[in-house]
C-alpha positions as CSV (number, residue, x, y, z in Angstrom):
1,M,92.7,110.2,94.4
2,Q,91.8,112.5,91.5
3,L,93.8,114.5,89.1
4,K,92.5,117.8,90.5
5,N,93.9,116.9,93.9
6,Y,97.4,116.6,92.5
7,L,97.0,119.8,90.5
8,H,96.0,121.6,93.7
9,R,98.8,120.0,95.7
10,F,101.3,121.5,93.3
11,R,99.3,124.8,92.9
12,R,102.4,127.0,93.3
13,E,104.2,125.2,90.4
14,N,101.0,125.3,88.4
15,F,100.6,129.0,88.9
16,L,104.1,129.5,87.6
17,M,103.2,127.2,84.7
18,L,100.1,129.5,83.9
19,L,102.4,132.5,83.8
20,V,104.8,130.7,81.4
21,I,101.8,129.7,79.2
22,G,100.6,133.3,79.2
23,I,103.9,134.7,78.1
24,Y,104.2,131.9,75.5
25,N,100.9,132.9,73.9
26,V,101.5,136.6,73.7
27,F,104.1,136.3,70.9
28,P,101.9,134.5,68.3
29,V,99.3,137.2,68.7
30,V,101.8,139.9,68.2
31,S,103.2,138.1,65.2
32,N,99.8,137.7,63.5
33,I,98.8,141.4,64.1
34,S,102.2,142.5,62.8
35,E,101.7,140.4,59.7
36,G,98.4,142.0,59.0
37,N,99.7,145.5,59.6
38,A,102.7,144.8,57.3
39,L,100.3,143.7,54.5
40,T,98.2,146.9,54.9
41,A,101.4,149.0,54.9
42,I,102.7,147.5,51.7
43,A,99.2,147.8,50.1
44,H,99.5,151.5,50.7
45,L,103.1,151.6,49.5
46,R,104.4,152.6,53.0
47,L,107.7,150.8,52.9
48,P,109.2,152.0,56.2
49,Q,106.1,150.9,58.1
50,F,106.2,147.6,56.2
51,F,109.7,146.8,57.4
52,K,108.9,148.0,60.9
53,Y,106.1,145.4,61.2
54,V,108.2,142.7,59.6
55,S,110.9,143.3,62.2
56,I,108.4,143.1,65.0
57,Q,107.0,139.9,63.6
58,L,110.5,138.4,63.4
59,A,111.3,139.4,67.0
60,A,108.0,138.0,68.2
61,Y,108.5,134.7,66.4
62,T,112.1,134.4,67.8
63,A,110.8,135.0,71.4
64,Y,108.1,132.5,70.8
65,C,110.6,129.8,69.8
66,L,112.6,130.5,73.0
67,M,109.5,130.2,75.1
68,I,108.8,126.8,73.5
69,I,112.0,125.6,75.2
70,V,111.1,127.2,78.6
71,K,107.5,125.8,78.5
72,K,108.5,122.3,77.5
73,R,111.1,122.1,80.2
74,Y,109.1,123.5,83.1
75,Q,106.0,121.5,82.1
76,E,108.1,118.3,82.3
77,I,109.5,119.3,85.7
78,V,106.0,119.8,87.1
79,T,104.7,116.6,85.4
80,Q,107.4,114.5,87.0
81,K,106.6,115.9,90.4
82,I,103.0,114.9,90.0
83,D,103.9,111.5,88.6
84,T,106.1,110.8,91.6
85,A,103.3,112.0,94.0
86,I,100.8,109.6,92.3
87,R,103.3,106.7,92.6
88,S,104.0,107.6,96.2
89,D,100.2,107.6,97.0
90,I,99.6,104.3,95.2
91,T,102.4,102.5,97.0
92,G,101.5,104.2,100.2
93,N,98.0,102.7,100.0
94,L,99.3,99.3,98.9
95,S,101.7,99.3,101.9
96,R,98.7,99.8,104.3
97,I,96.4,97.0,103.0
98,N,96.2,93.6,104.5
99,Y,97.9,90.5,103.2
100,Q,94.8,88.9,101.7
101,D,93.6,92.1,99.9
102,Y,97.1,92.7,98.4
103,H,97.3,89.2,97.0
104,E,93.8,89.4,95.3
105,K,95.8,90.9,92.4
106,D,99.0,89.7,90.7
107,D,102.2,91.7,91.3
108,G,102.2,92.4,87.6
109,I,99.0,94.4,87.9
110,Y,100.5,96.7,90.5
111,V,103.5,97.1,88.3
112,S,101.2,98.1,85.5
113,W,99.5,100.7,87.7
114,L,102.8,102.3,88.6
115,T,104.1,102.3,85.0
116,N,101.4,102.0,82.3
117,D,98.6,103.7,84.2
118,V,100.8,106.5,85.5
119,N,102.0,107.1,81.9
120,T,98.3,107.2,80.8
121,I,97.6,109.8,83.5
122,N,100.7,111.7,82.3
123,T,99.8,111.8,78.6
124,Q,96.0,111.9,78.8
125,G,95.6,113.8,82.1
126,I,98.5,116.1,83.1
127,T,99.6,117.0,79.5
128,E,96.0,117.5,78.4
129,F,95.3,119.7,81.4
130,Y,98.1,122.0,80.4
131,A,96.7,121.9,76.8
132,V,93.4,123.0,78.2
133,V,95.0,125.9,80.0
134,D,97.0,126.7,76.9
135,G,93.8,126.6,74.8
136,W,91.9,129.0,77.1
137,V,94.7,131.5,77.2
138,T,95.0,131.3,73.4
139,I,91.3,131.9,73.1
140,L,91.4,134.8,75.6
141,F,94.3,136.6,73.9
142,N,93.1,136.1,70.4
143,G,89.5,136.9,71.3
144,I,90.5,140.2,72.8
145,S,92.6,141.0,69.7
146,L,89.6,140.2,67.4
147,A,87.4,142.6,69.4
148,F,89.7,145.5,68.4
149,Y,88.8,144.9,64.7
150,H,85.0,144.7,65.0
151,Y,82.6,143.4,67.7
152,S,80.7,141.3,65.1
153,I,83.8,139.1,64.6
154,V,83.8,138.2,68.3
155,I,80.1,137.4,68.2
156,V,80.4,135.1,65.2
157,V,83.5,133.4,66.6
158,L,81.9,132.8,70.0
159,A,78.7,131.3,68.4
160,L,80.7,128.9,66.2
161,S,83.0,128.0,69.2
162,G,79.9,127.1,71.2
163,I,79.1,124.5,68.7
164,L,82.6,123.1,68.7
165,I,82.5,122.7,72.5
166,E,79.4,120.5,72.3
167,L,80.7,118.2,69.6
168,P,83.0,115.9,71.7
169,K,80.0,114.8,73.9
170,V,78.9,112.6,71.0
171,F,81.7,110.1,71.6
172,R,82.6,110.6,75.2
173,K,80.9,107.6,76.7
174,Q,82.3,105.2,74.1
175,L,85.8,106.6,74.7
176,N,85.7,106.3,78.5
177,T,84.7,102.6,78.1
178,A,87.4,102.0,75.5
179,S,90.0,103.7,77.8
180,L,89.2,101.5,80.7
181,Q,89.4,98.3,78.6
182,M,92.8,99.4,77.3
183,T,94.2,99.9,80.8
184,K,92.9,96.4,81.8
185,A,94.6,94.9,78.8
186,N,97.8,96.7,79.8
187,E,97.6,95.1,83.2
188,Q,97.1,91.7,81.7
189,L,100.0,92.2,79.4
190,T,102.3,93.1,82.2
191,S,101.0,90.3,84.4
192,R,101.4,87.7,81.6
193,I,104.9,88.8,80.6
194,T,106.0,88.8,84.3
195,D,104.5,85.3,84.8
196,A,106.1,83.9,81.7
197,L,109.6,85.3,82.4
198,E,109.6,84.3,86.0
199,G,108.7,80.8,84.8
200,F,111.8,80.5,82.7
201,D,113.6,77.9,84.9
202,P,110.9,75.2,84.8
203,L,110.1,75.9,81.1
204,F,113.8,75.6,80.4
205,M,114.0,72.2,82.0
206,L,110.9,71.0,80.1
207,N,112.2,72.4,76.8
208,M,109.1,74.6,76.6
209,R,110.7,78.0,76.5
210,K,108.5,78.9,73.5
211,N,105.7,79.2,75.9
212,I,107.2,82.6,76.9
213,Q,106.8,83.8,73.4
214,K,103.3,82.3,73.0
215,Q,102.1,84.0,76.3
216,T,103.6,87.3,75.4
217,V,102.2,87.3,71.8
218,A,98.7,86.3,73.0
219,A,98.7,89.1,75.6
220,S,100.2,91.6,73.2
221,N,97.5,90.8,70.6
222,S,94.8,91.3,73.2
223,L,96.3,94.7,74.1
224,A,96.6,95.6,70.4
225,K,92.9,94.8,69.8
226,Q,91.9,97.3,72.6
227,K,94.4,99.9,71.4
228,I,93.1,99.7,67.8
229,S,89.6,100.0,69.0
230,F,90.5,103.1,71.1
231,A,92.5,104.6,68.2
232,S,89.5,104.0,65.8
233,L,87.2,105.8,68.1
234,M,89.7,108.7,68.6
235,G,90.1,108.9,64.8
236,L,86.4,109.0,64.2
237,N,86.0,111.7,66.9
238,S,89.0,113.7,65.5
239,A,87.7,113.6,62.0
240,F,84.2,114.7,63.1
241,I,85.5,117.7,65.1
242,N,88.1,118.7,62.6
243,F,85.6,118.8,59.8
244,F,83.6,121.4,61.6
245,S,86.6,123.3,62.8
246,V,88.0,123.7,59.2
247,L,84.5,124.5,58.0
248,F,84.2,127.4,60.5
249,Q,87.6,128.7,59.7
250,I,86.7,128.9,56.0
251,G,83.5,130.6,57.0
252,M,85.4,133.2,59.0
253,L,87.6,133.9,56.1
254,G,84.5,134.6,54.0
255,F,83.1,136.8,56.8
256,A,86.3,138.8,57.0
257,G,86.2,139.3,53.3
258,W,82.7,140.6,53.5
259,L,83.8,143.1,56.2
260,V,86.6,144.3,53.9
261,W,84.0,144.7,51.1
262,R,81.8,146.7,53.4
263,G,84.8,148.9,54.3
264,I,84.6,148.0,58.0
265,I,88.2,146.6,58.2
266,Q,91.3,147.1,56.0
267,V,92.5,144.6,53.5
268,G,95.5,143.5,55.5
269,S,93.2,142.7,58.4
270,I,91.7,139.9,56.5
271,I,94.9,137.9,57.1
272,T,95.0,138.8,60.8
273,V,91.3,138.1,61.5
274,S,91.6,134.8,59.6
275,A,94.7,133.8,61.6
276,L,93.3,134.9,65.0
277,A,90.0,133.2,64.3
278,S,91.8,130.0,63.2
279,Q,93.8,130.1,66.5
280,V,90.5,130.4,68.4
281,F,88.8,127.5,66.5
282,G,92.0,125.5,66.7
283,S,92.1,126.0,70.4
284,F,88.4,125.0,70.8
285,T,89.1,121.9,68.7
286,A,92.1,121.0,70.9
287,L,90.0,121.7,74.0
288,S,87.5,119.2,72.8
289,F,90.1,116.5,72.5
290,S,91.8,117.5,75.7
291,N,88.6,117.5,77.7
292,M,87.8,114.0,76.3
293,D,91.3,112.7,77.3
294,L,90.9,114.2,80.8
295,H,87.7,112.3,81.3
296,T,89.3,109.0,80.2
297,T,91.7,109.2,83.1
298,Q,89.0,109.0,85.8
299,P,88.5,105.2,85.4
300,V,92.2,104.8,86.1
301,F,91.9,106.8,89.3
302,D,88.8,104.8,90.2
303,K,91.0,101.6,90.2
304,F,93.5,103.2,92.5
305,N,90.7,104.4,94.8
306,A,89.4,100.9,95.1
307,V,92.4,100.1,97.2
308,K,91.2,100.5,100.8
309,P,94.0,100.8,103.4
310,E,93.7,98.7,106.5
311,N,91.9,100.6,109.2
312,E,93.5,99.9,112.6
313,Q,92.3,103.1,114.2
314,D,90.3,101.3,116.9
315,K,92.7,98.3,117.2
316,Q,94.7,97.6,120.3
317,S,98.5,97.7,120.1
318,V,100.5,95.0,121.9
319,S,103.9,94.7,123.5
320,A,106.2,91.7,123.6
321,L,104.5,88.4,124.4
322,T,104.4,87.7,128.2
323,T,102.0,84.8,128.7
324,G,101.1,83.2,125.4
325,I,98.9,82.7,122.3
326,Q,95.8,80.6,122.8
327,V,93.9,79.0,119.8
328,A,90.4,77.7,120.4
329,Q,87.9,76.0,118.0
330,L,89.9,77.4,115.0
331,A,88.7,76.6,111.5
332,Y,89.6,77.9,108.1
333,T,88.1,77.6,104.6
334,Y,89.9,79.1,101.6
335,P,87.7,81.3,99.4
336,D,87.9,79.0,96.4
337,S,87.0,75.9,98.5
338,D,83.8,74.4,99.9
339,H,85.6,72.4,102.6
340,P,87.7,73.7,105.6
341,I,91.4,72.9,105.4
342,M,91.3,72.5,109.2
343,E,88.7,72.7,112.0
344,N,88.3,72.5,115.7
345,I,91.9,73.3,116.4
346,H,92.9,73.9,120.1
347,F,96.5,74.8,120.8
348,L,98.4,76.9,123.4
349,F,101.8,78.5,122.6
350,E,103.3,79.8,125.8
351,Q,105.9,82.6,125.9
352,G,109.5,81.4,125.6
353,K,108.6,77.8,124.8
354,K,109.3,75.9,121.6
355,Y,106.8,74.1,119.4
356,A,106.6,72.0,116.2
357,L,103.6,71.5,114.0
358,V,103.7,68.2,112.2
359,G,101.3,66.2,110.0
360,D,100.5,65.2,106.5
361,S,100.7,67.7,103.7
362,G,97.5,69.8,103.1
363,K,96.2,69.5,106.6
364,G,96.6,73.2,107.5
365,K,100.0,73.6,109.2
366,S,101.1,76.5,107.0
367,T,97.6,77.9,107.1
368,L,97.7,77.9,110.9
369,L,101.0,79.7,110.8
370,N,99.6,82.3,108.3
371,I,96.7,82.9,110.6
372,L,98.9,83.3,113.7
373,A,101.1,85.7,111.7
374,G,98.1,87.9,110.8
375,K,98.2,87.2,107.1
376,L,94.8,85.3,106.9
377,L,92.0,87.1,108.7
378,N,88.7,85.5,107.8
379,Y,89.0,82.5,110.1
380,Q,86.4,81.0,112.4
381,G,87.1,80.5,116.1
382,R,89.1,82.5,118.6
383,I,92.7,83.4,119.0
384,T,94.1,85.5,121.9
385,Y,97.5,87.2,122.4
386,D,98.2,87.6,126.1
387,G,94.4,87.3,126.6
388,I,93.5,89.9,123.9
389,D,91.3,88.7,121.0
390,Y,93.2,88.7,117.7
391,Q,90.2,90.5,116.1
392,K,90.8,93.5,118.4
393,L,94.6,93.6,117.8
394,S,96.5,95.9,115.5
395,M,98.1,93.5,113.1
396,Q,100.9,96.0,112.4
397,S,101.7,96.1,116.1
398,L,101.7,92.3,116.3
399,R,104.1,92.0,113.4
400,Q,106.6,94.2,115.3
401,H,107.2,91.2,117.6
402,L,107.0,88.4,115.1
403,L,109.2,86.9,112.4
404,Y,107.6,84.7,109.7
405,L,110.2,82.7,107.8
406,D,109.0,80.5,104.9
407,Q,110.8,78.3,102.3
408,T,111.2,81.0,99.7
409,P,112.1,84.3,101.5
410,Y,112.4,87.3,99.2
411,V,115.8,89.0,98.7
412,F,116.0,92.5,97.4
413,N,118.2,93.8,94.6
414,D,120.5,95.5,97.1
415,T,123.5,94.9,99.3
416,V,123.5,92.1,101.9
417,R,123.7,94.8,104.6
418,N,120.6,96.5,103.4
419,N,118.8,93.2,102.9
420,I,119.3,92.5,106.6
421,T,118.7,96.0,108.0
422,L,116.1,97.1,105.5
423,G,117.3,100.7,105.8
424,N,117.1,100.8,109.6
425,Y,120.1,101.7,111.7
426,Y,121.8,99.0,113.8
427,S,125.2,99.0,115.4
428,E,128.0,96.8,114.0
429,D,127.8,94.6,117.1
430,Q,124.1,93.9,116.5
431,L,124.8,93.3,112.8
432,H,127.6,90.8,113.5
433,R,125.6,89.0,116.2
434,A,122.7,88.5,113.7
435,L,125.2,87.3,111.0
436,H,126.7,84.8,113.5
437,D,123.3,83.5,114.8
438,S,122.0,83.0,111.3
439,Q,125.2,81.2,110.1
440,L,126.1,83.9,107.5
441,D,129.7,84.5,108.6
442,D,131.2,82.1,106.0
443,L,129.1,83.6,103.2
444,I,130.1,87.1,104.0
445,N,133.8,86.2,104.1
446,H,133.6,84.7,100.6
447,L,131.7,87.6,99.0
448,P,133.8,90.1,96.9
449,Q,132.7,93.2,98.8
450,G,131.7,91.3,102.0
451,I,128.5,92.5,103.6
452,D,128.3,95.4,101.1
453,T,128.1,93.0,98.1
454,M,125.2,93.8,95.8
455,L,122.7,90.9,95.4
456,D,120.7,90.1,92.3
457,H,116.9,90.4,92.0
458,N,115.4,87.9,94.5
459,G,118.9,86.7,95.4
460,R,119.5,85.0,92.1
461,N,123.2,84.8,92.9
462,L,122.5,83.0,96.2
463,S,121.5,79.5,97.1
464,G,118.1,78.8,98.7
465,G,119.8,78.2,102.0
466,Q,121.7,81.5,101.8
467,R,118.4,83.4,101.2
468,Q,116.8,81.7,104.2
469,R,119.7,82.7,106.4
470,I,119.4,86.4,105.2
471,A,115.7,86.3,106.0
472,L,116.4,84.9,109.5
473,A,119.1,87.6,110.1
474,R,116.4,90.2,109.3
475,G,114.2,89.0,112.1
476,L,117.0,88.4,114.6
477,I,118.5,91.9,114.3
478,S,115.1,93.5,114.7
479,G,114.7,91.8,118.1
480,R,111.5,89.9,117.3
481,N,110.8,87.4,120.0
482,I,108.2,85.2,118.2
483,I,109.6,83.2,115.3
484,M,107.4,81.2,113.1
485,M,109.2,79.0,110.6
486,D,107.3,77.3,107.8
487,K,110.0,74.8,106.7
488,G,112.3,77.8,107.1
489,T,115.5,75.8,107.1
490,S,114.4,73.3,104.4
491,A,117.0,74.6,101.8
492,L,119.9,74.2,104.3
493,D,122.1,71.2,104.7
494,N,121.5,69.1,107.8
495,K,124.5,70.5,109.7
496,S,123.5,74.2,109.0
497,A,119.8,73.5,109.7
498,D,120.7,71.8,113.0
499,A,123.0,74.7,114.0
500,I,120.3,77.3,113.4
501,E,117.5,75.4,114.9
502,L,119.5,74.5,118.0
503,A,120.4,78.2,118.4
504,L,116.7,79.0,118.3
505,V,115.4,76.3,120.6
506,N,118.2,77.1,123.1
507,N,117.3,80.8,123.2
508,P,115.1,81.4,126.3
509,N,113.8,84.7,125.0
510,I,112.3,83.3,121.8
511,T,108.9,81.7,121.3
512,L,109.4,79.3,118.5
513,I,106.7,77.7,116.3
514,M,108.0,75.6,113.5
515,V,106.3,73.7,110.7
516,T,108.4,70.7,109.5
517,H,108.1,67.4,107.7
518,H,111.5,66.3,109.0
519,L,111.7,66.7,112.7
520,R,115.2,65.5,113.6
521,P,115.5,63.7,117.0
522,E,118.2,66.2,118.3
523,I,115.7,69.0,117.8
524,Q,112.6,67.2,118.9
525,K,114.0,66.4,122.4
526,R,114.6,70.1,123.0
527,L,111.0,71.1,122.1
528,D,108.3,71.7,124.7
529,V,105.4,70.4,122.6
530,V,104.9,68.8,119.2
531,Y,101.4,69.3,117.9
532,T,100.0,67.1,115.2
533,I,97.4,68.5,112.7
């Protein structure tokens, strides 16, 4: 991912933007030339010509003002298209990375990428690219106009402009470093605020809600420090470049006066030459800043490019389970630990049979389920699916046949229907069957808009048990025939939990693996095997 790739992707829109910028820049040149001609005319007491050039200047300025509206609007249209494409590519890459890689970063960091960082690219990349195009068009049009007055003017302007182009390199390295530090501080702010706000409930019960304010202020101060540092560098660079820009403009005014004194150009031309040269120097100054800003976006894209989608090109796809899943000599150690949470595990899960994993907390039951579900990959030992080694399997293909249900399933800020179907089409019969099997009928009947009732973020207007039922319905309607439940009915009352678990253990088409701390006798007697870890 690089800015130039997106500019090329939308090359048609950018070509039209170039035309708009070209037309936009014609009118100031016409206005400046008309102003000089009007001054020359009145100096020679040619009143009709004076009013003629004043009228042309007024018309050119009016057209210029109208083009400002056109340019601003069309630039925003193209910018938003590019912004959307960048967000699409970021989320596309995130959707193709594995579980462990995704969770190496906090959700708040990804949110910052899609908001703060895209906004940085917008303001310091896309906007500045168009400023660069605008600057070069301005230089071209004004430079050609200056050549009509005298070739020496162009030579002097180009020589001084060459100096202006080199000046930004003095601070480029420091600005790139400061820009990267600022984007990281933005990530930390978003992450800390998200963490603090999502922790409102426990902080409320502990009378520690002021921690939200403390965390936010601390993160905000850290960001403020980086922004002040970046602004200071930008200010120093701006003052440095602007000093020379103004110095060169004054020098050009003196040079134009010398040309008038020599009789090479007319007196009115001193205004035009000064104005056109100022436009050139101003554009080169703006180009210096814009080029610097463009360079500061590269570290942002480098972060995005560090996300490496999961490569399953040589992996084997699987169909529905026919024989079973075999676990042999399995061990797993978490990255931040020196000791394995489990080792030397040998289990067999046959197709259509029902299993429970029991044992003390912290012995690896949930870890085993996460490995079987393809979430944790860096295990030791061997796992096979219908005789095929897990390491050779396409995990995406595996997940097509598997439902993983934990204690805290996620509910989207959408309708109950869309939370179950996730945008896929299912018949009404399939939908009602999933609702019935997951014990959701009663909930749907009591909701104001039934199955089309909108749910709050993460199902805040539902109980824990209701969220678990919705997650179960998602898996059932999709026809997944391996169900892994990590205390997946823990938030339900005993009657509801028994009803759901009985429905699952009595379904001959389902392979059930459940982790539980409370294995009820009526469920246990229907299980094929209870494994203890």
